[in-house]
N, C-alpha and C positions, 0 to 999 in steps of 0.2 A: 286768853284765847289763842287760836293758832294750832291747837292740838285737838285732833278729832277724838271723839269718844270711842275708844276701842275696848272691846270685851275680850276677856281671855277665852280660849277654846274650852268648850264644855262638852261633856259626853251625853248630855240630855237635850231634848228638843227645846228650841227657843219659843216661848209662848207668844212673842210679838215679832214675827219675822219682818213685817213691813217697817215697824219702828226701828228695828236693828239695821235694816238695809238703808233706811234714810239717814240714820246717824253715821253709819259706816261710810256713806257717800258725802259726808260733810254737812248734812241737813241739821235741823234743830227742832226740838219740841220744847214746849213750855206749858206749865200749869200754874194758874193763879188768877188773881183778880184782874179785870180789864174794864176800864170805864165804869159803868154802873152794874156790871156783872160780878158777882162774888167769886165765880170760878169759871175759867175758860181753859180748854185744852187746845193748843195750837201746834201745827206742824208746818215747817217750811223748808224749801231748798235754799241755796244761796241766792237764787233769783226770784222765787215765787212763793207766795203763801199757798199752801195746799189745802189745809183743813183748819177751821176754827169752830169749835163746839162749845156750847154753853152747857154747863153741868145742870142736869135736871134736878128738880126737888126730889129728895130722897134717893138720888142716884149714888151708888157706891163709887169709890175711886176706881175700883177694878172694872166696873161697868163702863165708866167714862173712858178708861184706857182701851177697853175692847172696842168701843165705838171709834176712838181715835185710830186704832190699828186698822179697822175695816175702812175708814175714810181714807187713810193714807194709801191703802191698797187700791181703792177705786181711783184716786187721783193719779197715782203712778201709772195705772193701766190705761188711763184716758188722758193724754197730754192736753193741757189747757183747762181741765176740770178743776174748779175750786169749790170746796164744800164750806160754806160760810153761814153759820147760824147767827153770827154777831151783827153783820151788816145787811142781813136780808129782811 
């Protein structure tokens, strides 16, 4: 740890700008099993959980990442907002 995820400069549009901004700012995302859920996508800053999404039946990984991207955007735009499908 201790090294932020940095991406090289690219000449094309970034498909997930909110995920990129979060990672560039020292945030974290994770994908995988959590408790009784087979797949959860989570995003957090160093201080706060922002988004925790449960992968839906038949949901593709790309669709889950798009939902994570949108959720991060909402949470960053509205301080104090947490989108939590795991504990709700």
